[in-house]
C-alpha positions, 0 to 999 in steps of 0.5 A: 509618880502615879501620873507619870506611870499613867502617861507612860501606859497611855504612850505604850497603848498608843504605840501598839495601835500605831504603824511602826513606820508612821510619822508620829513614831519616826518623829518620836524616835528621832527626838529620843535618839537626839536626846541620847546623843546629847547625853552621850556627848555630855558624858564623854566631855564632862566625865571621860575627857574632864582630866584632859580638858583640865590639864589643857586649860592649866597649860593654856593659863601658863602660856598666857602668864608667860606672855604677860611676863614677856610683855610687862614693862616693869617686872616687880613683886606687885606685877608678878603677884597680880599675874599669879592671882589672876591665873591661879598659878605660882611664879618665880623670877630668878636672876643673878641679883634678883629672886622673887617668888609668889604662891597663889594656890596650895600645892604649887612647887616652890623653887627656893632651892637654887640647885633645884634640878629643873632650874639647873637643867633649863639654865644650862640648856641655853633654851628660851622656853621649855615645858615640864611635867613633874610629880610634886613630892610634897602633895603627891600630885602632878605639876606643870612647869613652864620655864622661859628665859626673859633676858640675858641672865633673867629666868621665869619659872611658872608652875600650876598644880593639877588637883586630883579629880577622881572624887569629882569625877565619881560625884559627876558620874553619880549625878549624870546617871540620875540626870540621864534617867530623868532626861530619858523619861522626859524625852519619852513623854515630851517627845511623844507629845511633840510628835503627836502635835506635829503628826496630827495635822499631817494625818488629818490632811492625809485622811482628807486626801483619801476622800479627795482621791475617791472623788469626794470634793467636800474634803476639808484640808484645814489642819488647824496648825500654825506651822508654816509648811503644814498650813501651806500644804493645806492651802495648796491642797484646798486649791487643788481640790477647788481646781479638781472640782472645777475640772470634774464639773467641766468634764460632766458639762463636756460629756453632756454637751458632746452627747447633745451635739452628737445626739441631735445630728444623729437623730436628724440623720436617722429621721430624714433617712427614714423619710427618704426611705418611706415617704420621699423616695419617689419625689426627687425635689423632696428627696434631694432636700432631705439628703442635703440635710443628711449631708449637712448633719454628717458634716457637722458630726465630722466637724465635731469629731475633728475638733475633739481630736484636735483638742485632745492633741493640743491638750496632751502636750505631745503636739510637735509644731512644724515651724515655717515661714508664713505670709500671715496676710495670705493665710487670713485671706485663705481663711476668709475664702472659706466663709465666702458662702456666708457673704453671698447667701447671708450677707456677712461682711469680713473687713480685713485691714493689714500692713503691706507685708507680714511674714511670721515663723509659726506652724501654718496648720495651727495658726490657720486653725486659730484664725478660722476658729476666732472668725467662726466665733465672731460670726456666731456672736456678731450683731445684726449688721453681720460685720466681722473685723480682722486687723493686723497691727504692727509694732517693733516687737510683734504683730497683733492680730485682732478679730472683732465682732459687733455683738452685745459683748461678754459679761466681766465675770464670764471673761476668764471662763470663755476659754473653757470647753463649752462654757456658757454664762447661762450654763445652758447648752447652746447649739452653735450655728457654725462650729462645735463650742470647742473652738476657743479651747483649741485656740487657747491650747495652740497659742499656749503651745506657741508661747503667744500672748493672747486675750479678749476685750469686751464691751456692750459694742462687741468683743475683740479677741487678739493674740500677739506673734513676736517678730523673729 
């Protein structure tokens, strides 16, 4: 008893220190309410409706006995006694040449008197069956009677006595009061521990989630619960934590890399502008050389800003594609023309193979940007032969566009990361010869917006970037 009091006092103290809207309190209250509902249900059906149920049960037994009498092929004393004992009822078979009666339980009303009013009324009524409720004067209790006509002049009178239930109900009521008190106390205690067990891992996960919200990626969502949904939630949050950690790392890398790419041309522009102002303003050749460097670095800055804006637009998901009919061969030729200066000055070779005709439905500006960025990427990483291959392959379902370089390839573990912004396998920022380092991220987002399949294949002989445009 003292242990129970100690447990209850502990529960009271925990409730005082717990928010009323907490999961623990809600589960606890739900379990108590459920226990009270079950007790009320049992109370109504076992106490209040016990008499009605008992009467309905006895009426059903009379009906079943009547069915058995009708279906009996041989109606003799043994058959009648078997039915009466099985159903705990009394049966009288009455006809011109037969009288048989059996008494199964104390309190049955016997029909030995041929002038018994119920018997007389039913026989004279011409009905096939009839139910009667009477008070047995001998035992002062209610008796149910089922009268039925079995044959032309053969009748059956089945009756069952309803025992008084007042004393039984009183005993059950006393037991139920005690049982209710015990069940409620047990519900308070067991419900508390169940609610604590269910809410503890969720509370732990919630506290760890707050750490994650503050940018603490050491949060651990291992709740130590064997409940499937809670374990699944913990796994999902751990996955989200890892992805957020990667995103945060990428964000820092992006800021560092963009800052580097902005700082370098700005520093050069300032340095060469000061040189023109202070040293070479009278030397036309040197002045023009320095001004050309300033223009080149300004162009690089413009390219970087445009790429950042394009990446932001494609990642936002708000880009509206302008789908139109495009000659893909002409589009790629237009892109290759932009690199003509590299062919002339640095001897780059652009080898383009394609079918006779390739018409697609896509956003011209975006697909142009994809081809441009992939060719630009191939230029940066192709081998000493300075060859870049552009191929269009056709099958029944789609056109497959491939851009291949002849460089040393990409490591297998780096392949899944190359579409990330400024990703480099050595984790050191490299200033690209041509481009900004954001090209492949822009390509990925544009192709995803078009719902095009894309990928990369790489070996020590070079890398091939590809994407597929479905035929319409």
